[in-house]
C-alpha positions in Angstrom: 13.9 -18.2 36.6 13.6 -14.6 35.6 10.2 -13.1 34.6 9.6 -13.0 30.8 9.7 -9.5 29.4 6.8 -8.0 27.5 7.4 -6.3 24.2 4.7 -4.4 22.4 5.1 -3.6 18.7 2.8 -1.0 17.1 2.6 -1.5 13.4 2.6 -4.6 11.1 4.6 -3.1 8.3 8.2 -4.1 7.3 9.7 -2.7 10.5 7.1 -4.3 12.9 7.3 -7.7 11.2 11.1 -7.7 11.1 11.2 -6.9 14.9 8.7 -9.6 15.7 10.6 -12.2 13.7 13.9 -11.3 15.3 12.3 -11.5 18.8 11.3 -15.1 18.4 12.7 -16.0 21.7 11.6 -17.8 24.9 12.8 -14.8 26.9 10.1 -12.4 25.8 6.4 -12.2 25.0 5.6 -10.2 21.9 2.3 -8.4 21.2 2.0 -6.9 17.7 -0.9 -4.4 17.2 -2.1 -3.1 13.9 -5.3 -1.5 12.5 -5.3 -4.2 9.7 -4.8 -7.9 10.1 -2.7 -8.1 6.9 0.7 -6.9 5.9 0.7 -4.6 2.8 3.6 -4.7 0.3 3.6 -1.0 -0.4 6.2 -1.0 -3.3 3.6 -2.8 -5.5 0.7 -0.4 -4.8 1.2 1.3 -8.1 0.5 -2.0 -9.9 -2.8 -2.2 -8.1 -3.5 1.4 -9.1 -2.8 0.5 -12.8 -4.8 -2.8 -12.8 -1.7 -5.0 -13.2 -2.3 -6.7 -9.8 -5.4 -7.3 -7.7 -5.5 -6.0 -4.1 -5.3 -9.5 -2.7 -2.0 -10.1 -4.5 0.0 -7.6 -2.4 -1.5 -8.3 1.0 -0.6 -11.2 3.3 -2.2 -12.1 6.7 0.1 -11.0 9.5 -0.6 -14.2 11.5 0.4 -16.2 8.4 3.8 -14.5 8.3 4.7 -14.8 11.9 2.5 -17.7 12.9 5.4 -19.9 13.7 6.5 -17.6 16.5 4.8 -19.2 19.6 5.7 -16.1 21.7 3.9 -13.6 19.5 0.3 -12.5 19.7 -1.4 -10.3 17.0 -4.1 -7.9 18.0 -6.4 -6.1 15.5 -6.8 -2.6 16.9 -5.7 1.0 17.0 -3.4 2.4 19.6 -4.9 5.7 20.8 -2.3 6.7 23.4 0.8 5.8 25.3 1.5 6.3 29.0 5.2 6.4 29.5 5.1 6.6 33.3 2.8 3.6 33.6 4.5 1.8 30.7 1.3 0.9 28.9 -0.5 1.6 25.6 -4.2 2.1 25.1 -5.9 0.0 22.4 -9.3 0.5 20.8 -11.1 -2.1 18.6 -14.5 -2.6 17.2 -16.0 -3.5 20.6 -13.6 -2.1 23.1 -12.1 1.4 23.8 -8.8 2.5 25.4 -7.9 -0.9 26.9 -4.6 -0.6 28.7 -1.8 -3.0 27.7 1.4 -3.0 29.7 4.9 -3.4 28.3 8.5 -3.5 29.3 9.7 -2.5 25.9 7.8 -0.6 23.2 8.6 -0.5 19.5 6.9 2.1 17.4 6.8 1.0 13.8 3.7 2.9 12.6 5.1 3.8 9.1 4.7 7.1 7.3 2.2 8.9 5.2 2.5 11.2 2.1 3.1 14.9 2.6 2.3 17.9 0.4 4.9 20.0 2.3 2.4 22.6 3.5 0.4 22.7 0.2 -2.6 20.5 1.1 -4.5 22.1 -1.9 -2.4 19.7 -4.1 -4.3 16.7 -2.7 -7.2 17.2 -5.1 -4.9 16.8 -8.1 -2.2 14.5 -6.6 -3.8 11.8 -4.5 -1.5 9.8 -2.1 -0.7 6.2 -2.7 0.0 4.5 0.7 -3.0 2.2 1.1 -5.1 -0.3 -0.8 -8.0 2.2 -0.7 -5.7 4.8 -2.4 -4.7 2.4 -5.1 -8.2 1.2 -5.8 -9.4 4.9 -6.0 -6.7 5.7 -8.6 -7.4 2.5 -10.5 -11.1 3.4 -10.7 -10.4 6.9 -12.0 -8.1 5.5 -14.7 -10.6 2.9 -15.8 -13.4 5.4 -15.8 -11.4 7.7 -18.1 -10.8 4.9 -20.6 -14.5 3.9 -20.4 -15.5 7.5 -21.2 -13.1 7.6 -24.1 -14.5 4.3 -25.4 -18.1 5.5 -25.2 -17.3 8.7 -27.1 -19.2 8.6 -30.4 -17.3 11.4 -32.1 -14.1 9.7 -33.4 -12.4 13.1 -33.7 -12.5 13.5 -29.9 -10.9 10.1 -29.1 -7.5 11.6 -28.8 -8.7 14.4 -26.6 -10.5 12.0 -24.3 -7.5 9.6 -23.9 -5.8 10.1 -20.4 -2.6 12.1 -20.6 -1.0 10.9 -17.4 -0.8 7.6 -15.6 0.8 7.1 -12.1 4.0 5.1 -11.8 6.4 4.1 -9.0 9.2 6.6 -9.8 11.1 4.9 -12.7 10.0 1.4 -11.8 8.0 0.8 -15.0 11.0 1.5 -17.2 13.7 -0.1 -15.0 15.6 -3.0 -16.6 14.4 -6.5 -15.7 16.8 -9.3 -14.9 17.4 -11.5 -17.8 15.4 -9.4 -20.2 18.0 -7.0 -21.5 16.9 -3.5 -22.2 14.2 -1.7 -20.2 10.6 -2.6 -21.0 8.0 0.2 -21.0 4.6 -0.6 -19.7 1.8 -0.2 -22.3 -1.9 0.4 -22.1 -2.4 -3.3 -22.6 -0.1 -4.0 -19.7 -2.5 -2.0 -17.5 -5.4 -4.2 -18.5 -6.8 -1.4 -20.6 -8.2 -2.4 -24.0 -9.0 0.0 -26.9 -10.7 -0.3 -30.2 -8.3 -0.8 -33.2 -9.4 2.5 -34.6 -8.3 4.3 -31.5 -4.9 2.6 -31.0 -2.9 5.2 -32.9 -4.3 8.1 -30.9 -3.9 6.3 -27.6 -0.3 5.3 -28.4 0.5 8.8 -29.3 -0.9 10.1 -26.0 1.0 7.3 -24.2 4.3 8.3 -25.8 3.9 11.9 -24.7 3.0 10.8 -21.2 6.0 8.4 -21.0 8.5 11.0 -22.2 
């Protein structure tokens, strides 16, 4: 009987999980390594950023997704290096550093990050949205802006204090939904943001301008 091959997958995103599921075979041993023990559904990050969903609603444990694969092991750690000659990767975790892990086949599915195309000064005004931490930070800024507008005692300034822009996932908020006919625009209430009745007209006017 031939020796079982060792496959190492770096990354527990869509690519890494898909590879692990397809390699559910008695011919290989699969080790999946990720810095997080959960899979993040990135397309819905904007809904966390806008208070529609909670962080826990778009994250699922990796072991829960591929737990039925008896040939797959999940390791929580960070790959710090790859030695192509020795065919091994080096993994660091909370209590270990640069532990070598051998492989016969290596799959790199580490994902991507946002880019400012050489203009990193834009980061201050256009934060990225690739992680739960990014989404929560944006959500907190939005809610803080509405709280500041709510606390403003001068009613003539309510319109000026209302946020002028809210992040969306491209045209996702205005895309038609199956079985619902025309496109539905998200509203301040859809974002979990409440306003006093006296402020509704000003906020709706600001929202209309921001939504185009």
